[in-house]
VEXDREN-2710 file (C-alpha; in Angstrom, 1 decimal):
% VEXDREN-2710
k/r/px/py/pz
1/MET/165.0/73.7/93.9
2/GLY/161.3/74.8/94.2
3/ILE/159.7/77.5/92.1
4/THR/159.0/80.7/94.0
5/PRO/155.6/82.4/93.6
6/GLU/157.3/85.3/92.0
7/LYS/159.0/83.1/89.4
8/GLU/155.8/81.2/88.8
9/THR/153.9/84.4/88.3
10/SER/156.6/85.6/85.9
11/SER/156.4/82.3/84.0
12/ASN/152.6/82.5/83.7
13/LYS/152.9/86.0/82.4
14/GLY/155.4/84.9/79.8
15/VAL/153.2/82.1/78.6
16/ARG/150.2/84.4/78.5
17/LYS/152.2/87.0/76.6
18/LEU/153.3/84.3/74.1
19/TRP/149.7/83.2/73.7
20/ASP/148.5/86.8/73.2
21/ASN/151.2/87.4/70.6
22/ALA/150.2/84.2/68.7
23/ARG/146.5/85.2/68.8
24/GLU/147.4/88.7/67.5
25/GLN/149.3/87.2/64.6
26/PHE/146.1/85.4/63.3
27/ARG/143.4/87.7/64.6
28/TYR/142.7/89.2/61.2
29/VAL/142.6/86.0/59.2
30/PRO/139.1/85.6/57.8
31/LEU/137.2/82.4/57.6
32/LEU/138.0/82.3/53.8
33/GLY/141.7/82.3/54.7
34/TRP/141.4/79.5/57.2
35/LEU/139.4/77.3/54.8
36/PHE/141.9/77.8/52.0
37/ALA/144.8/77.0/54.4
38/ALA/143.0/73.8/55.5
39/LEU/142.6/72.9/51.8
40/ILE/146.3/73.3/51.3
41/SER/147.0/71.2/54.4
42/VAL/145.0/68.2/53.2
43/LEU/146.6/68.5/49.7
44/VAL/150.0/68.3/51.4
45/GLU/148.8/65.1/53.2
46/GLN/147.4/63.7/49.9
47/ILE/150.8/64.3/48.1
48/ALA/153.3/63.6/50.9
49/GLY/151.4/62.0/53.8
50/ASN/152.5/58.4/53.1
51/LEU/156.1/59.3/52.5
52/PHE/156.4/61.4/55.6
53/ALA/154.6/58.8/57.7
54/GLN/157.1/56.2/56.6
55/LEU/160.0/58.5/57.4
56/LEU/158.6/58.8/60.9
57/GLY/158.4/55.0/61.2
58/ILE/154.6/54.9/60.8
59/SER/153.3/52.3/58.4
60/LYS/150.7/54.5/56.8
61/VAL/148.9/57.8/57.1
62/PRO/147.2/58.1/60.6
63/VAL/143.5/57.9/60.0
64/LEU/142.4/60.2/62.7
65/PHE/145.0/62.9/63.4
66/GLY/147.3/60.4/65.1
67/PHE/144.9/59.9/68.1
68/ILE/144.2/56.2/67.5
69/LEU/147.8/55.5/66.7
70/ALA/149.0/57.2/69.9
71/LEU/146.6/55.3/72.1
72/SER/147.1/51.9/70.4
73/GLN/151.0/52.3/70.3
74/PRO/152.1/54.7/73.0
75/ALA/155.8/54.4/71.8
76/LEU/154.7/56.2/68.6
77/ILE/153.2/59.3/70.4
78/PRO/156.2/61.6/69.4
79/ASN/155.9/60.3/65.8
80/ALA/152.1/61.0/65.7
81/ILE/152.7/64.5/67.2
82/ALA/155.4/65.3/64.6
83/TYR/153.1/64.1/61.8
84/VAL/150.2/66.3/62.9
85/LEU/152.5/69.3/63.4
86/VAL/154.2/69.1/60.0
87/ILE/151.2/67.9/57.9
88/TYR/148.4/69.9/59.5
89/ILE/149.3/72.6/61.9
90/LEU/152.3/74.3/60.3
91/PRO/150.8/74.4/56.7
92/VAL/147.6/75.8/58.1
93/LEU/149.3/78.5/60.1
94/ILE/151.8/79.5/57.5
95/VAL/149.3/79.6/54.6
96/ALA/146.7/81.5/56.7
97/LYS/149.2/84.1/57.7
98/LEU/150.5/84.5/54.1
99/ILE/147.2/84.9/52.4
100/ALA/145.4/86.9/55.2
101/ASN/145.4/90.2/53.2
102/ILE/144.3/88.6/50.0
103/ALA/141.6/86.6/51.7
104/ASN/140.3/89.8/53.4
105/ARG/140.2/91.7/50.1
106/LEU/138.4/88.8/48.5
107/SER/135.9/88.5/51.4
108/ALA/135.3/92.3/51.2
109/TRP/134.7/92.0/47.5
110/LEU/132.2/89.1/48.0
111/MET/130.3/91.1/50.5
112/GLY/129.3/93.5/47.7
113/TYR/127.3/90.7/46.2
114/PRO/124.3/88.7/47.7
115/ILE/125.6/86.8/50.7
116/VAL/124.6/83.5/49.1
117/LEU/127.6/83.8/46.7
118/SER/130.0/84.1/49.5
119/ALA/128.3/81.2/51.4
120/ILE/128.6/79.0/48.3
121/ILE/132.3/79.7/47.9
122/HIS/133.0/79.0/51.6
123/ILE/130.9/75.8/51.6
124/GLY/132.7/74.7/48.4
125/LEU/136.1/75.1/50.0
126/LEU/134.9/73.3/53.1
127/TYR/133.5/70.4/51.0
128/ALA/136.7/70.2/48.9
129/THR/138.8/70.0/52.1
130/LEU/136.6/67.2/53.6
131/GLN/136.5/65.3/50.3
132/ILE/140.3/65.3/50.0
133/TRP/140.8/64.5/53.7
134/SER/138.4/61.6/53.6
135/SER/139.7/60.1/50.3
136/ILE/142.7/58.7/52.2
137/SER/140.7/55.8/53.5
138/ASP/137.2/54.3/53.7
139/TYR/137.3/54.7/57.5
140/ARG/137.5/58.5/57.1
141/VAL/134.6/58.5/54.7
142/LEU/132.4/56.6/57.1
143/LEU/133.5/58.6/60.1
144/LEU/132.8/61.9/58.2
145/LYS/129.3/60.7/57.1
146/LEU/128.4/59.7/60.7
147/THR/129.7/63.0/62.1
148/LEU/127.6/65.0/59.6
149/ILE/124.5/62.9/60.5
150/ALA/125.2/63.5/64.2
151/ILE/125.1/67.3/63.5
152/ILE/121.6/67.0/62.1
153/VAL/120.4/64.9/65.0
154/THR/122.0/67.2/67.6
155/LEU/120.6/70.3/66.0
156/SER/117.1/68.9/65.9
157/LEU/117.1/67.8/69.5
158/ASN/118.4/71.2/70.6
159/VAL/115.3/72.7/69.2
160/VAL/113.3/70.9/71.8
161/ASN/115.6/70.5/74.7
162/GLY/117.4/73.8/74.3
163/TYR/115.2/76.4/72.6
164/MET/111.9/75.1/73.8
165/GLY/113.2/74.2/77.3
166/GLU/111.5/70.8/77.5
167/PHE/113.3/67.4/77.9
168/SER/112.6/64.9/75.1
169/CYS/113.9/61.4/74.9
170/SER/112.2/60.4/71.7
171/HIS/114.9/61.2/69.1
172/PRO/116.2/57.6/68.8
173/GLY/112.6/56.5/68.1
174/PHE/112.3/59.2/65.5
175/MET/115.5/58.2/63.9
176/ALA/114.3/54.6/63.8
177/VAL/111.0/55.6/62.1
178/GLY/112.9/57.6/59.5
179/ALA/115.5/54.9/59.0
180/TYR/113.0/52.1/58.4
181/VAL/110.6/54.2/56.3
182/ALA/113.4/55.3/54.0
183/SER/114.9/51.8/53.8
184/VAL/111.6/50.2/53.0
185/LEU/110.9/52.7/50.2
186/THR/114.3/52.5/48.6
187/VAL/114.4/48.7/48.7
188/LEU/110.8/48.5/47.5
189/PHE/111.4/50.8/44.6
190/PHE/114.9/50.1/43.5
191/VAL/116.2/46.7/44.7
192/ASN/115.5/43.4/43.0
193/GLY/115.2/40.1/44.7
194/SER/115.2/41.4/48.3
195/ALA/112.4/41.4/50.8
196/PHE/109.8/42.8/48.4
197/GLY/110.6/41.0/45.2
198/ALA/111.2/42.8/41.9
199/ALA/111.9/46.5/41.9
200/ILE/109.1/48.8/41.0
201/LEU/111.3/51.5/39.3
202/PRO/114.6/51.3/37.5
203/LYS/117.7/51.7/39.7
204/VAL/119.0/54.6/37.6
205/LEU/116.2/56.8/39.1
206/ALA/117.3/56.1/42.7
207/PRO/119.7/59.0/43.2
208/TYR/117.1/61.5/42.0
209/MET/114.3/60.0/44.0
210/PHE/116.3/59.6/47.2
211/PRO/115.8/63.2/48.4
212/ILE/112.1/62.8/47.9
213/ILE/112.2/59.6/49.9
214/LEU/114.1/61.3/52.7
215/VAL/111.4/64.1/52.8
216/ILE/108.7/61.4/53.0
217/ALA/110.5/59.7/55.8
218/GLY/110.8/63.0/57.6
219/LEU/107.1/63.8/57.2
220/ILE/106.0/60.3/58.4
221/THR/108.3/60.7/61.4
222/ALA/106.8/64.1/62.1
223/ALA/103.3/62.5/61.9
224/SER/104.4/59.8/64.4
225/ALA/105.6/62.6/66.7
226/LEU/102.0/63.6/67.2
227/LEU/101.7/60.4/69.3
228/VAL/104.1/62.1/71.7
229/ALA/103.1/65.8/71.2
230/ILE/99.3/65.6/71.6
231/PRO/99.3/64.0/75.1
232/SER/102.4/65.7/76.3
233/PHE/101.6/69.3/75.5
234/ARG/98.2/69.2/77.2
235/THR/100.1/69.2/80.5
236/ARG/103.2/70.8/82.0
237/GLY/106.2/69.4/83.8
238/ASP/108.1/66.2/83.2
239/TYR/105.4/64.4/81.2
240/LEU/107.2/64.9/77.9
241/ALA/110.3/63.1/79.1
242/ILE/108.2/60.2/80.3
243/ILE/106.0/59.9/77.3
244/SER/108.9/60.4/74.8
245/LEU/110.9/57.7/76.6
246/ALA/108.0/55.3/76.3
247/PHE/107.6/56.2/72.6
248/MET/111.3/55.3/72.0
249/PHE/110.7/51.8/73.6
250/ILE/107.4/51.3/71.8
251/VAL/109.1/52.0/68.4
252/LYS/112.0/49.7/69.2
253/SER/109.7/46.9/70.4
254/THR/107.4/47.3/67.4
255/VAL/110.2/47.1/64.8
256/GLU/111.7/44.1/66.6
257/ASN/108.5/42.2/66.1
258/LEU/107.8/43.1/62.5
259/GLU/109.3/40.1/60.5
260/ILE/108.5/41.7/57.2
261/ILE/111.3/44.2/57.9
262/GLY/113.7/41.8/59.5
263/GLY/112.5/42.0/63.1
264/ALA/115.3/41.8/65.7
265/ARG/117.8/40.7/63.0
266/GLY/117.6/44.0/61.3
267/PHE/116.9/45.2/57.7
268/THR/119.5/45.2/55.0
269/GLY/119.8/45.6/51.2
270/GLN/119.6/49.4/51.1
271/PRO/121.2/50.8/47.9
272/ASP/124.3/52.9/48.2
273/LEU/122.6/56.3/48.0
274/ALA/124.0/58.2/51.0
275/THR/127.3/59.3/49.3
276/LEU/129.4/62.0/50.9
277/PRO/128.1/64.8/48.7
278/VAL/124.5/63.8/49.5
279/VAL/125.1/63.7/53.3
280/PHE/127.1/66.9/53.2
281/ILE/124.3/68.8/51.3
282/TRP/121.6/67.6/53.7
283/THR/123.8/68.6/56.7
284/ILE/124.3/72.1/55.3
285/ALA/120.6/72.4/54.5
286/SER/119.7/71.3/58.1
287/VAL/122.1/73.9/59.6
288/TRP/120.7/76.7/57.4
289/ILE/117.0/75.8/57.9
290/ILE/117.2/75.1/61.6
291/ASN/119.3/78.3/62.2
292/ASN/116.7/80.3/60.3
293/PHE/113.9/78.6/62.2
294/VAL/115.3/79.4/65.7
295/ARG/116.0/83.0/64.6
296/SER/112.4/83.4/63.2
297/THR/109.3/84.6/65.0
298/VAL/108.5/81.0/66.0
299/GLY/112.0/80.7/67.5
300/LYS/111.6/83.9/69.5
301/ALA/108.2/82.5/70.7
302/LEU/110.0/79.3/71.7
303/ASN/112.4/81.3/73.9
304/ALA/109.5/83.1/75.5
305/VAL/107.8/79.7/76.3
306/ARG/111.1/78.4/77.7
307/ASP/111.6/81.4/79.9
308/GLY/108.0/81.6/81.2
309/GLU/105.1/79.8/79.7
310/LEU/102.5/81.8/81.6
311/ALA/104.1/85.0/80.7
312/ALA/104.3/84.0/77.1
313/GLU/100.5/83.2/77.1
314/ALA/99.9/86.6/78.7
315/MET/101.8/88.1/75.7
316/THR/99.4/86.4/73.3
317/VAL/101.8/83.6/72.3
318/ASP/99.9/80.4/71.4
319/THR/102.2/78.2/73.5
320/ARG/100.7/74.9/72.6
321/LYS/100.8/75.6/68.9
322/THR/104.4/76.9/69.2
323/LYS/105.5/73.8/71.0
324/MET/103.8/71.4/68.6
325/THR/105.3/73.2/65.6
326/ALA/108.8/73.0/67.0
327/PHE/108.4/69.4/68.1
328/LEU/107.2/68.2/64.7
329/PHE/109.9/70.3/63.0
330/ALA/112.6/68.6/65.2
331/ALA/111.1/65.1/64.5
332/PHE/111.2/65.8/60.7
333/TRP/115.0/66.3/60.8
334/ALA/115.5/63.4/63.1
335/GLY/113.7/61.2/60.6
336/VAL/115.8/62.6/57.7
337/ALA/118.9/61.8/59.8
338/GLY/117.7/58.3/60.4
339/GLY/117.1/57.7/56.7
340/LEU/120.7/58.9/55.9
341/PHE/122.1/56.8/58.7
342/ALA/120.4/53.6/57.4
343/HIS/121.8/54.2/53.9
344/VAL/125.3/55.1/55.1
345/LEU/125.5/51.7/56.9
346/ARG/123.3/50.0/54.4
347/TYR/121.8/48.1/57.3
348/VAL/119.6/49.1/60.2
349/ASN/118.9/47.3/63.4
350/PRO/116.3/48.2/66.1
351/GLY/119.0/47.7/68.8
352/THR/120.8/50.7/67.4
353/PHE/118.0/53.1/68.5
354/GLY/118.0/52.4/72.2
355/VAL/119.2/54.0/75.4
356/GLN/122.8/54.2/74.2
357/LYS/121.9/56.3/71.2
358/LEU/119.8/58.5/73.4
359/ALA/122.7/59.0/75.8
360/GLU/125.0/59.9/72.8
361/VAL/122.7/62.5/71.4
362/LEU/121.9/64.1/74.8
363/ALA/125.6/64.2/75.5
364/MET/126.2/66.0/72.2
365/VAL/123.5/68.6/72.9
366/TYR/124.5/69.4/76.5
367/PHE/128.2/69.3/75.8
368/GLY/128.0/71.6/72.9
369/GLY/125.6/74.1/74.5
370/LEU/121.9/74.7/74.8
371/ASN/120.1/77.2/72.6
372/SER/123.1/77.2/70.2
373/VAL/123.4/76.2/66.6
374/VAL/127.1/76.6/66.8
375/GLY/127.2/74.6/70.1
376/SER/125.3/71.7/68.5
377/VAL/127.7/71.5/65.6
378/VAL/130.7/71.6/68.0
379/GLY/129.2/69.1/70.4
380/ALA/128.4/66.6/67.6
381/ILE/131.8/66.9/66.0
382/SER/133.7/66.8/69.3
383/LEU/132.0/63.8/70.9
384/THR/131.9/61.8/67.6
385/ILE/135.6/62.2/67.1
386/LEU/136.4/61.8/70.8
387/GLY/134.5/58.5/70.8
388/GLU/136.5/57.2/67.8
389/ALA/139.8/58.5/69.1
390/LEU/139.4/56.7/72.4
391/ARG/138.3/53.4/70.7
392/PRO/141.7/51.7/71.4
393/LEU/141.0/52.2/75.2
394/GLU/137.9/49.9/74.8
395/ILE/135.9/49.9/78.1
396/PHE/137.9/52.8/79.6
397/LYS/136.6/55.2/77.0
398/TRP/133.2/54.9/78.7
399/ILE/134.9/56.1/81.9
400/ILE/136.8/59.0/80.3
401/ILE/133.9/60.5/78.3
402/PRO/131.5/60.6/81.2
403/ILE/134.1/62.2/83.4
404/ILE/134.6/64.9/80.7
405/LEU/130.9/65.5/80.6
406/ILE/130.7/65.8/84.3
407/LEU/133.4/68.4/84.4
408/VAL/131.7/70.3/81.6
409/MET/128.4/70.2/83.6
410/ILE/130.2/71.5/86.7
411/TYR/132.2/74.3/85.1
412/ARG/130.0/75.1/82.1
413/PRO/126.4/74.0/83.1
414/THR/124.9/75.3/79.8
415/GLY/127.6/73.7/77.6
416/MET/130.7/74.8/75.8
417/ILE/129.1/77.3/73.4
418/ALA/125.6/78.2/74.7
419/PHE/123.1/80.7/73.4
420/THR/125.0/81.3/70.1
421/ASP/123.1/81.3/66.8
422/LEU/124.9/81.3/63.4
423/ASP/125.2/84.8/62.1
424/MET/126.2/84.3/58.4
425/LYS/127.2/88.0/57.8
426/LYS/129.4/88.1/60.8
427/LEU/131.0/84.7/60.0
428/LEU/131.8/85.5/56.3
429/LYS/132.8/89.1/56.6
430/PRO/136.5/90.2/56.4
431/LYS/138.5/90.9/59.6
432/GLN/139.1/94.6/59.8
433/LYS/142.0/96.2/61.8
434/PRO/140.3/98.7/64.1
435/GLU/143.2/101.1/64.2
436/THR/143.3/101.7/60.5
437/GLY/140.1/100.3/59.2
438/GLU/142.1/98.3/56.6
439/VAL/141.4/94.7/55.7
END
């Protein structure tokens, strides 16, 4: 028997009411509460994950929230759903609801101190959650590191393609410069018997020198960006896209023909310096610095240039200097990301920094949202995890992901979360109930 329009409408109203009630139950849980609940969830998995997985007929803990397991073994889809529900979703919802009042009081108390204290506590809870979650397997550690690096790259490209309103294709080239510069320096200084002979410095100094090496790699990458910026910003239109694409191919071809750094075979031997804490700290630093940059006077000038360059010039904005500053700033962070990427894999190959890498980064920027720090983070995380989750489908994943992107471009042309900067005070403050003013 068919469903009448009246019954369908009633059913839709029922679902909407159920959803609204669920949202109301958790509306006043602050970020601190959600982070603590997530920490409890991963602790539950650490303690009981293997046992519960075996009870469900799963050989081991699913490495990626059951996605890979469900796609590789469709018969285990109900088992994977049950695992995620019991280990992740229920603990998070129950704990978040139970501690909402305590978390609000603590958030309110922390707001009485400099905001940096509250930020450190929130970041500490986030890192503890990620550390415990990734400790289940080396695959999770690698995936988490690559996701964090993707956030840095996406944020830096959004400065140019989003906030400045230009279209740059040079980021894979910038990553390659940063990756090779950082790799050469760490191998030269701290690795014996590799491409450059005996190490110049004792290896014990490597973890302390690595941040300096990443900064040097970023600065050299920014200097190389002048090869794109100087000719591009003397003109208007699509010249930046053309010149930046040429730069990417020039860098790739140059590295392929430099035998001293492995040529087309790639360069290996990098010391294990890009640990999870190191990558996490650099990612947090990039989010904070880039967010402050786009909210600064230069960031506002970038928006003015994007909306109307002639009007910005009429309002005394030095458009060429503003665009140069933003472009070099973005190149610096792409170089840092490249250096981290090379030391996470401990191998770097020129083929990695080609058209496919460009497509990945552009997809993250436009999927997440233009002119949005939050959108860049969401885009990088979403597409990195989606790409891994669909890996069992092999070639079909490159059909599904483009279809998703096409749908986003049709229904959300500016991305999922566009024009949204990161407001730390709003993010960290307690959730007050409007009718009583209580927390």
